[in-house]
Structure formats: structure tokens, C-alpha cells
LOKOL-552525 format. One record per residue (C-alpha): x, y, z; residue number from 1. Coordinates in Angstrom, 3 decimals. Example, Ala and Ser with C-alpha at 12.3 -4.5 7.8 and 13.67 -1.06 7.14 Angstrom:
+----------+----------+----------+-----+
|       xx |       yy |       zz |   k |
+----------+----------+----------+-----+
|   12.300 |   -4.500 |    7.800 |   1 |
|   13.670 |   -1.060 |    7.140 |   2 |
+----------+----------+----------+-----+
//
This chain:
+----------+----------+----------+-----+
|       xx |       yy |       zz |   k |
+----------+----------+----------+-----+
|  -67.945 |   56.108 |  -85.343 |   1 |
|  -70.387 |   57.473 |  -82.772 |   2 |
|  -70.491 |   61.293 |  -82.526 |   3 |
|  -69.398 |   62.503 |  -79.055 |   4 |
|  -71.831 |   65.459 |  -79.291 |   5 |
|  -75.150 |   63.994 |  -80.497 |   6 |
|  -74.503 |   60.235 |  -80.446 |   7 |
|  -75.298 |   59.734 |  -84.142 |   8 |
|  -73.490 |   56.666 |  -85.495 |   9 |
|  -72.527 |   57.931 |  -88.952 |  10 |
|  -69.642 |   60.298 |  -89.752 |  11 |
|  -67.367 |   61.060 |  -92.654 |  12 |
|  -63.586 |   61.339 |  -92.609 |  13 |
|  -62.471 |   64.887 |  -93.437 |  14 |
|  -58.718 |   64.474 |  -92.947 |  15 |
|  -56.410 |   61.536 |  -92.233 |  16 |
|  -52.702 |   61.600 |  -91.391 |  17 |
|  -50.058 |   59.518 |  -89.599 |  18 |
|  -49.485 |   60.235 |  -85.913 |  19 |
|  -47.037 |   59.078 |  -83.204 |  20 |
|  -44.148 |   58.134 |  -85.511 |  21 |
|  -46.421 |   56.294 |  -87.931 |  22 |
|  -47.753 |   53.811 |  -85.367 |  23 |
|  -51.253 |   55.315 |  -85.442 |  24 |
|  -53.498 |   57.351 |  -87.718 |  25 |
|  -55.185 |   60.583 |  -86.710 |  26 |
|  -58.567 |   61.060 |  -88.370 |  27 |
|  -60.602 |   64.245 |  -88.400 |  28 |
|  -64.300 |   63.346 |  -88.687 |  29 |
|  -67.529 |   65.246 |  -89.248 |  30 |
|  -70.872 |   64.032 |  -87.894 |  31 |
|  -73.499 |   63.608 |  -90.644 |  32 |
|  -76.305 |   64.709 |  -88.284 |  33 |
|  -75.029 |   67.726 |  -86.278 |  34 |
|  -72.045 |   68.511 |  -88.593 |  35 |
|  -69.675 |   68.996 |  -85.640 |  36 |
|  -66.095 |   67.801 |  -86.034 |  37 |
|  -64.109 |   65.494 |  -83.770 |  38 |
|  -60.801 |   63.634 |  -83.841 |  39 |
|  -60.218 |   59.900 |  -83.553 |  40 |
|  -57.015 |   57.872 |  -83.437 |  41 |
|  -56.646 |   54.461 |  -85.012 |  42 |
|  -53.891 |   52.173 |  -83.745 |  43 |
|  -52.924 |   48.668 |  -84.688 |  44 |
|  -53.705 |   46.143 |  -82.003 |  45 |
|  -50.597 |   44.222 |  -81.051 |  46 |
|  -50.946 |   40.815 |  -79.518 |  47 |
|  -48.866 |   40.215 |  -76.410 |  48 |
|  -45.950 |   37.839 |  -76.804 |  49 |
|  -45.015 |   35.347 |  -74.130 |  50 |
|  -41.491 |   33.983 |  -73.821 |  51 |
|  -41.099 |   30.369 |  -72.689 |  52 |
|  -37.987 |   30.151 |  -70.523 |  53 |
|  -35.672 |   27.112 |  -70.401 |  54 |
|  -37.229 |   25.970 |  -67.111 |  55 |
|  -40.719 |   26.038 |  -68.682 |  56 |
|  -41.891 |   29.217 |  -66.963 |  57 |
|  -43.517 |   31.958 |  -69.018 |  58 |
|  -43.175 |   35.718 |  -68.942 |  59 |
|  -44.112 |   38.579 |  -71.238 |  60 |
|  -41.645 |   39.603 |  -73.885 |  61 |
|  -39.626 |   42.628 |  -72.770 |  62 |
|  -37.650 |   44.424 |  -75.468 |  63 |
|  -35.672 |   46.229 |  -72.747 |  64 |
|  -34.204 |   42.887 |  -71.637 |  65 |
|  -33.057 |   42.191 |  -75.197 |  66 |
|  -31.552 |   45.679 |  -75.500 |  67 |
|  -29.815 |   45.502 |  -72.100 |  68 |
|  -28.267 |   42.114 |  -72.901 |  69 |
|  -26.909 |   43.495 |  -76.180 |  70 |
|  -25.636 |   46.597 |  -74.362 |  71 |
|  -23.777 |   44.344 |  -71.928 |  72 |
|  -22.249 |   42.338 |  -74.778 |  73 |
|  -21.206 |   45.548 |  -76.576 |  74 |
|  -19.714 |   47.201 |  -73.489 |  75 |
|  -16.532 |   49.125 |  -74.419 |  76 |
|  -17.118 |   48.314 |  -78.107 |  77 |
|  -17.788 |   50.827 |  -80.874 |  78 |
|  -21.388 |   49.809 |  -81.565 |  79 |
|  -23.657 |   52.882 |  -81.419 |  80 |
|  -26.741 |   52.781 |  -79.207 |  81 |
|  -28.925 |   53.699 |  -82.198 |  82 |
|  -27.711 |   50.563 |  -83.997 |  83 |
|  -28.545 |   48.401 |  -80.965 |  84 |
|  -32.020 |   49.935 |  -80.730 |  85 |
|  -32.555 |   49.309 |  -84.444 |  86 |
|  -31.458 |   45.676 |  -84.046 |  87 |
|  -33.798 |   45.285 |  -81.061 |  88 |
|  -36.711 |   46.644 |  -83.096 |  89 |
|  -35.898 |   44.245 |  -85.940 |  90 |
|  -35.820 |   41.295 |  -83.526 |  91 |
|  -39.113 |   42.365 |  -81.954 |  92 |
|  -40.699 |   42.748 |  -85.401 |  93 |
|  -39.440 |   39.307 |  -86.484 |  94 |
|  -40.947 |   37.793 |  -83.358 |  95 |
|  -44.244 |   39.668 |  -83.851 |  96 |
|  -44.412 |   38.226 |  -87.381 |  97 |
|  -44.330 |   34.694 |  -85.958 |  98 |
|  -47.760 |   33.099 |  -85.995 |  99 |
|  -47.240 |   31.709 |  -82.508 | 100 |
|  -47.653 |   34.091 |  -79.566 | 101 |
|  -45.528 |   31.860 |  -77.316 | 102 |
|  -41.870 |   32.092 |  -78.256 | 103 |
|  -39.060 |   29.970 |  -76.799 | 104 |
|  -36.060 |   31.847 |  -75.395 | 105 |
|  -33.858 |   29.892 |  -77.805 | 106 |
|  -35.456 |   31.717 |  -80.746 | 107 |
|  -34.880 |   35.107 |  -79.115 | 108 |
|  -31.275 |   34.246 |  -78.230 | 109 |
|  -30.475 |   32.969 |  -81.724 | 110 |
|  -31.834 |   36.152 |  -83.293 | 111 |
|  -29.782 |   38.293 |  -80.911 | 112 |
|  -26.636 |   36.318 |  -81.759 | 113 |
|  -27.338 |   36.658 |  -85.492 | 114 |
|  -27.659 |   40.449 |  -85.191 | 115 |
|  -24.555 |   40.756 |  -82.993 | 116 |
|  -22.506 |   38.589 |  -85.370 | 117 |
|  -23.163 |   41.144 |  -88.111 | 118 |
|  -22.501 |   44.159 |  -85.891 | 119 |
|  -19.454 |   43.192 |  -83.807 | 120 |
|  -17.747 |   39.803 |  -83.568 | 121 |
|  -16.370 |   40.380 |  -80.065 | 122 |
|  -19.842 |   41.294 |  -78.796 | 123 |
|  -21.183 |   38.180 |  -80.519 | 124 |
|  -18.660 |   35.925 |  -78.751 | 125 |
|  -19.374 |   37.619 |  -75.407 | 126 |
|  -23.118 |   37.089 |  -75.787 | 127 |
|  -22.713 |   33.535 |  -77.088 | 128 |
|  -20.434 |   32.577 |  -74.191 | 129 |
|  -23.111 |   33.563 |  -71.674 | 130 |
|  -26.126 |   32.448 |  -73.707 | 131 |
|  -24.729 |   29.048 |  -74.644 | 132 |
|  -23.116 |   28.669 |  -71.214 | 133 |
|  -19.638 |   27.736 |  -72.396 | 134 |
|  -18.331 |   25.263 |  -69.846 | 135 |
|  -14.652 |   25.342 |  -70.739 | 136 |
|  -12.063 |   26.895 |  -73.028 | 137 |
|  -12.598 |   24.146 |  -75.670 | 138 |
|  -16.212 |   25.174 |  -76.216 | 139 |
|  -15.105 |   28.790 |  -76.442 | 140 |
|  -12.367 |   27.920 |  -78.964 | 141 |
|  -14.706 |   25.858 |  -81.153 | 142 |
|  -17.061 |   28.852 |  -81.413 | 143 |
|  -14.132 |   31.099 |  -82.357 | 144 |
|  -12.992 |   28.580 |  -84.998 | 145 |
|  -16.497 |   28.558 |  -86.520 | 146 |
|  -16.423 |   32.343 |  -86.642 | 147 |
|  -12.994 |   32.366 |  -88.324 | 148 |
|  -14.079 |   29.734 |  -90.868 | 149 |
|  -17.021 |   31.898 |  -91.909 | 150 |
|  -14.587 |   34.638 |  -92.893 | 151 |
+----------+----------+----------+-----+
//
């Protein structure tokens, strides 16, 4: 690390600790030439994810869209916001762990439905009815029957 005071390229780490909720590391360094101290922050580089929509268009992944769709599905249900935020983070992490940076919307939707199924069955059916575009009552009933059979 280059010293901001003298420009020397060698320094030693004096102190290291987590910063910003564990997403970065704060390092206190000392220049080996002038012995002045300075602080650096190390963060993990995250690669941008692109979502491939059903029509073939692409747009950047937006966790707020995932959270807002789950909020809509859980409207007037007893699912706490903290739980929805946790589920959104888990979905985002699962998607980040994929080797491919381009993710189809189907994968995102399936993960949302899986999380909602575990949290609230009514919210799951609400989301599934919009996501899977139920055309009639028969499609809706078949999804409900599958849900009841799982119990």
C-alpha cells in the first residue's frame, strides 16, 4: 500500500478490524519509511448481476424489487418486515453464489416462492398467482391442492 505522506510502497498493518457491519475491513497501517500512520479499508468486490426478463431484455438485479414484491404478497399478513429483509438477503446471496452473472427471472421467482412458502402460505399463493399468471380458477385450485398435499 502506497503511503499517502511520502509515497513509499511498503507498510505494515498495525491494527485490523471489521467495519460497516462486517462487509469491509478497516486496517491501520504504518509506513516503513516515514513511520506515519494511515487507515485503509478493504471491501469485497461484488460482480454486478443481470436479470434476463421473459421478453429477453436485460436489467440489473434490484433487491428492492424482490423485497417490494414480497411486501405486496404479504400485505395484511403477519410476516415481519425483518423476516422479509432476511429472506431477500438470502435470495440475493444465493444468486451471487451462482457462477453465472446473468440470471433468468424464473430463477429469482422460484426462489421468492420457496421463501414465501416457508413463511406464509397465503402470501405464497398470492405471489404464485401473479408470478405464474394463473389464467383461471382451475390453475389456482391445482396450486392449492399441491400445497395441501405437501402438508
